[in-house]
C-alpha positions as CSV (number, residue, x, y, z in Angstrom):
1,X,-28.9,-25.2,-0.5
2,X,-26.3,-24.5,2.1
3,X,-23.5,-23.5,-0.8
4,X,-20.4,-22.9,2.0
5,X,-21.1,-26.7,3.4
6,X,-20.9,-27.8,-0.3
7,X,-17.8,-25.6,-1.2
8,X,-15.6,-27.3,2.0
9,X,-16.9,-30.2,1.1
10,X,-15.6,-29.9,-2.9
11,X,-12.0,-28.7,-1.4
12,X,-11.3,-31.2,0.6
13,X,-12.1,-34.3,-1.8
14,X,-10.8,-32.4,-4.8
15,X,-7.1,-33.2,-5.6
16,X,-4.8,-30.6,-6.2
17,X,-1.4,-29.7,-7.9
18,X,1.7,-29.4,-5.7
19,X,3.5,-26.4,-7.3
20,X,2.4,-23.8,-9.9
21,X,5.0,-23.8,-13.1
22,X,3.8,-22.0,-16.0
23,X,6.0,-22.0,-19.2
24,X,9.1,-22.8,-17.8
25,X,12.0,-25.5,-18.4
26,X,13.8,-27.2,-16.7
27,X,12.7,-25.4,-13.2
28,X,10.9,-28.7,-11.6
29,X,11.6,-27.7,-8.4
30,X,9.9,-24.2,-7.8
31,X,6.7,-22.2,-7.0
32,X,4.2,-19.8,-8.6
33,X,6.8,-19.2,-11.7
34,X,6.3,-18.3,-15.2
35,X,9.1,-18.2,-18.1
36,X,11.8,-19.2,-16.0
37,X,14.8,-21.6,-17.1
38,X,17.0,-22.9,-14.8
39,X,15.8,-22.4,-11.6
40,X,15.6,-24.0,-8.7
41,X,13.8,-23.1,-5.2
42,X,12.3,-20.1,-6.3
43,X,9.2,-18.8,-5.0
44,X,6.7,-16.3,-6.7
45,X,9.4,-16.0,-9.8
46,X,8.5,-14.8,-13.5
47,X,11.0,-14.0,-16.3
48,X,14.0,-15.4,-14.4
49,X,17.3,-17.9,-15.8
50,X,20.0,-19.8,-14.0
51,X,18.6,-18.4,-10.4
52,X,18.3,-20.0,-7.0
53,X,16.9,-19.9,-3.8
54,X,15.2,-16.9,-2.9
55,X,11.5,-15.3,-3.7
56,X,9.8,-12.7,-5.8
57,X,12.5,-12.6,-8.9
58,X,11.1,-10.7,-12.3
59,X,13.4,-10.4,-15.0
60,X,16.4,-11.8,-13.6
61,X,19.9,-13.6,-14.1
62,X,22.4,-15.9,-12.6
63,X,20.8,-14.5,-9.2
64,X,21.7,-16.6,-5.6
65,X,20.1,-16.4,-2.6
66,X,18.1,-13.2,-3.5
67,X,14.7,-11.4,-1.8
68,X,12.7,-9.2,-4.5
69,X,14.8,-8.7,-7.2
70,X,14.0,-7.0,-10.7
71,X,15.7,-6.7,-13.8
72,X,19.2,-8.3,-11.7
73,X,22.0,-10.2,-12.7
74,X,25.1,-11.8,-11.1
75,X,23.8,-10.9,-7.4
76,X,24.3,-12.5,-4.2
77,X,21.9,-12.3,-1.2
78,X,19.9,-9.3,-2.2
79,X,17.1,-7.5,-0.9
80,X,15.1,-4.9,-2.5
81,X,16.8,-4.1,-4.8
82,X,16.8,-3.7,-9.1
83,X,18.9,-2.9,-12.1
84,X,21.8,-4.0,-10.2
85,X,25.2,-6.4,-11.6
86,X,27.3,-8.3,-10.0
87,X,26.7,-6.9,-6.2
88,X,26.4,-8.9,-2.9
89,X,24.9,-8.1,0.4
90,X,23.0,-5.0,-0.9
91,X,19.5,-3.5,0.6
92,X,17.1,-1.3,-1.1
93,X,19.2,-0.5,-3.9
94,X,19.3,0.4,-7.6
95,X,20.6,0.6,-10.6
96,X,24.3,-0.4,-9.0
97,X,26.9,-2.6,-10.4
98,X,29.6,-4.0,-8.6
99,X,29.0,-3.0,-5.0
100,X,29.3,-5.0,-1.7
101,X,27.1,-4.5,1.8
102,X,25.8,-1.5,1.3
103,X,22.6,0.3,1.7
104,X,20.1,2.7,-0.6
105,X,22.6,2.9,-2.6
106,X,21.3,4.7,-6.1
107,X,23.1,4.5,-9.3
108,X,26.6,3.5,-7.7
109,X,29.5,1.3,-9.0
110,X,32.4,0.2,-6.8
111,X,30.9,0.7,-3.7
112,X,31.4,-1.3,-0.3
113,X,29.9,-0.7,3.4
114,X,28.2,2.2,1.7
115,X,24.9,4.4,2.8
116,X,22.6,6.4,1.4
117,X,25.0,7.5,-2.0
118,X,23.9,8.6,-5.4
119,X,25.7,8.7,-8.4
120,X,29.2,7.4,-6.7
121,X,32.5,5.4,-7.9
122,X,35.1,3.8,-5.9
123,X,33.7,4.7,-2.0
124,X,34.3,2.6,1.2
125,X,32.3,3.2,4.5
126,X,31.0,6.5,2.2
127,X,34.8,7.4,1.6
128,X,35.6,8.2,-1.7
129,X,38.9,7.5,-3.2
130,X,40.7,7.5,-6.4
131,X,41.0,3.9,-8.3
132,X,43.8,2.2,-7.5
133,X,43.6,3.2,-3.7
134,X,40.1,1.5,-3.9
135,X,41.4,-1.9,-5.5
136,X,44.1,-1.4,-2.8
137,X,42.2,-1.3,0.1
138,X,39.8,-3.8,-1.1
139,X,42.3,-6.4,-1.5
140,X,43.4,-5.9,2.1
141,X,39.9,-5.9,3.9
142,X,38.0,-8.6,5.8
143,X,34.7,-9.6,5.1
144,X,34.3,-9.6,9.1
145,X,35.9,-5.7,9.0
146,X,33.2,-4.9,6.0
147,X,30.4,-6.3,8.1
148,X,30.8,-4.6,11.5
149,X,32.3,-1.4,10.0
150,X,29.1,-1.2,7.5
151,X,26.7,-2.1,10.4
152,X,28.2,1.1,12.0
153,X,27.6,3.1,9.9
154,X,24.0,2.3,9.2
155,X,23.3,2.1,12.5
156,X,24.4,6.1,12.9
157,X,22.9,7.0,9.1
158,X,19.8,8.6,8.7
159,X,16.9,6.2,7.3
160,X,14.1,7.0,5.2
161,X,10.5,6.5,6.7
162,X,9.3,4.1,3.2
163,X,10.5,3.3,-0.1
164,X,8.5,5.4,-3.0
165,X,10.0,5.6,-6.5
166,X,8.2,7.7,-9.3
167,X,4.4,7.2,-7.1
168,X,2.1,9.6,-7.1
169,X,-0.7,9.9,-3.7
170,X,-0.3,6.5,-3.0
171,X,0.8,5.3,1.1
172,X,2.6,2.4,2.0
173,X,6.1,1.3,1.4
174,X,8.3,-0.1,-1.0
175,X,6.3,1.2,-3.5
176,X,7.0,1.6,-7.1
177,X,5.5,3.6,-10.1
178,X,2.3,3.9,-8.6
179,X,-1.2,5.4,-8.5
180,X,-3.7,6.3,-5.9
181,X,-2.6,3.5,-3.7
182,X,-3.6,3.2,-0.5
183,X,-1.8,0.9,2.1
184,X,0.6,-0.9,-0.9
185,X,3.5,-2.4,0.3
186,X,6.1,-4.3,-2.1
187,X,4.3,-2.9,-5.5
188,X,4.9,-2.0,-9.1
189,X,2.9,-0.7,-11.4
190,X,-0.4,-0.4,-9.8
191,X,-3.5,2.0,-10.1
192,X,-7.1,2.9,-8.2
193,X,-5.9,0.0,-5.5
194,X,-5.8,-0.6,-1.5
195,X,-4.7,-2.8,0.5
196,X,-2.4,-5.0,-1.3
197,X,1.0,-6.4,-1.2
198,X,3.5,-8.1,-3.2
199,X,1.6,-7.4,-6.5
200,X,2.4,-5.6,-9.5
201,X,0.4,-4.1,-12.5
202,X,-2.6,-4.0,-11.4
203,X,-5.4,-1.7,-11.4
204,X,-9.1,-1.1,-9.6
205,X,-8.3,-4.1,-6.6
206,X,-8.3,-4.1,-2.9
207,X,-7.2,-6.3,-0.5
208,X,-4.6,-8.4,-2.3
209,X,-1.7,-10.9,-1.4
210,X,0.7,-11.7,-4.5
211,X,-1.3,-11.2,-7.6
212,X,0.3,-10.0,-10.8
213,X,-1.5,-8.4,-14.2
214,X,-4.6,-8.1,-12.9
215,X,-8.0,-5.5,-12.9
216,X,-11.2,-6.1,-10.6
217,X,-10.2,-7.9,-8.1
218,X,-10.9,-8.2,-4.2
219,X,-9.6,-10.8,-1.6
220,X,-7.3,-13.0,-4.1
221,X,-3.9,-14.2,-3.0
222,X,-1.4,-16.1,-5.0
223,X,-2.6,-15.6,-8.0
224,X,-1.9,-14.1,-12.5
225,X,-3.6,-12.3,-14.4
226,X,-7.3,-12.5,-13.3
227,X,-9.7,-10.0,-14.2
228,X,-13.0,-9.7,-11.8
229,X,-12.2,-12.3,-9.8
230,X,-13.6,-12.5,-6.1
231,X,-12.0,-14.5,-3.4
232,X,-10.0,-16.4,-5.4
233,X,-6.7,-18.5,-4.8
234,X,-4.1,-20.0,-6.8
235,X,-5.5,-18.7,-9.9
236,X,-4.4,-18.4,-12.9
237,X,-6.0,-16.5,-16.6
238,X,-9.3,-15.9,-15.2
239,X,-11.9,-14.1,-15.4
240,X,-14.8,-13.8,-13.9
241,X,-14.8,-16.2,-11.1
242,X,-16.0,-16.1,-7.5
243,X,-14.9,-18.5,-4.5
244,X,-11.8,-20.7,-6.9
245,X,-9.3,-21.9,-5.9
246,X,-6.8,-23.2,-8.7
247,X,-8.9,-22.5,-11.4
248,X,-6.4,-22.1,-14.7
249,X,-8.1,-20.3,-18.2
250,X,-11.3,-20.5,-17.5
251,X,-14.3,-18.0,-17.1
252,X,-18.0,-17.5,-15.1
253,X,-17.0,-19.9,-12.4
254,X,-18.3,-19.8,-9.4
255,X,-17.5,-22.3,-6.2
256,X,-14.9,-24.3,-8.6
257,X,-11.4,-25.9,-7.4
258,X,-8.9,-27.2,-9.8
259,X,-10.6,-27.0,-13.4
260,X,-9.0,-26.0,-16.6
261,X,-10.4,-24.4,-19.5
262,X,-13.9,-24.7,-18.3
263,X,-16.7,-22.2,-18.7
264,X,-20.2,-21.9,-16.8
265,X,-19.0,-23.9,-13.4
266,X,-21.0,-24.0,-9.9
267,X,-19.4,-26.1,-7.7
268,X,-17.2,-27.9,-10.9
269,X,-20.6,-28.6,-12.4
270,X,-21.8,-27.3,-16.1
271,X,-24.6,-25.3,-16.2
272,X,-26.1,-23.9,-19.3
273,X,-25.1,-19.5,-19.8
274,X,-28.8,-19.1,-18.5
275,X,-28.7,-21.6,-15.8
276,X,-25.5,-20.6,-14.6
277,X,-26.0,-17.1,-13.6
278,X,-30.5,-17.9,-12.6
279,X,-28.2,-20.5,-9.9
280,X,-25.2,-17.6,-9.1
281,X,-28.2,-14.9,-8.5
282,X,-29.9,-17.4,-6.2
283,X,-26.5,-18.6,-4.3
284,X,-25.5,-14.9,-3.7
285,X,-28.7,-14.2,-2.3
286,X,-28.8,-16.5,0.1
287,X,-25.6,-15.9,0.7
288,X,-26.1,-12.4,1.5
289,X,-28.8,-13.1,4.1
290,X,-26.5,-14.8,5.5
291,X,-24.2,-12.1,5.6
292,X,-21.6,-13.8,4.2
293,X,-21.4,-12.3,0.8
294,X,-21.0,-8.6,0.6
295,X,-19.2,-6.5,-1.8
296,X,-20.5,-3.2,-1.0
297,X,-17.7,-2.8,0.2
298,X,-16.2,-1.8,-3.4
299,X,-18.1,1.1,-3.9
300,X,-16.6,3.1,-1.4
301,X,-13.4,5.2,-2.2
302,X,-10.4,4.5,-0.4
303,X,-9.1,7.1,0.3
304,X,-11.9,9.7,-0.6
305,X,-11.7,11.2,-3.4
306,X,-10.8,14.9,-1.8
307,X,-7.7,13.3,0.4
308,X,-4.1,13.8,-0.9
309,X,-1.3,11.5,0.5
310,X,2.3,13.0,1.3
311,X,5.1,11.3,2.7
312,X,8.1,13.4,4.0
313,X,10.9,12.3,2.6
314,X,14.9,12.8,3.5
């Protein structure tokens, strides 16, 4: 049996859905979304309402033209921001409100063109003003002037080498509330993982791109709620699957494409429980002989247990 050849033939002849939308309302023109309402042209988004034009939206409302935003409201053109309200043109800001054209603000209000401020209010280009002065200057300054002076301030201000928030023993960038993560990028609430990006709530996973709420996964991309799955793409709410694409609400599938609510399937064909495990063992043995299936790497700890990762912070 040439499993790889049969799997490729199955992928070519099996119909596929155009986009994945789970529990969404009035959000037809979105992709890889879950629990979204009245959203348009979003990708990789969960739990949003009245948002459009962007990707990696989580728990946000009335946001437009944003990327990597979480729990934000009334935001426009914001990147890598969390818990922000009524803000525009922000980058790497958390817990801010009524701020514009700013970078790396934490807990700020009513700031314009500011960089690297914490718990500040009524600041323009990092200069503190009274409320009355702030409102007066705000009315007279143009968008072009703000953009120019803000860029000048950014160029001469120090930047952190990596964004880490509440992490432990982790290495990468844009890491939030993670523990023991090696080479992680744009991740939240992950533990004991390595080589992962754009993922949330993972444990014991490796070589991942875009995955949420999953455990014990290897070489998985664009998936949601998986357990013990390897070499899978576009799968949702499934477990114990290998070499699968677009599998939904299923378990114990091997080399399957576009199945829903199935169990003990190989190459889209049903098997009894006993036949399934026997056949899968035979396929894996054949693939190992050909050097095409090797999960021994997963028995190695990354990084080594006696290694403590530290990052300099400003």
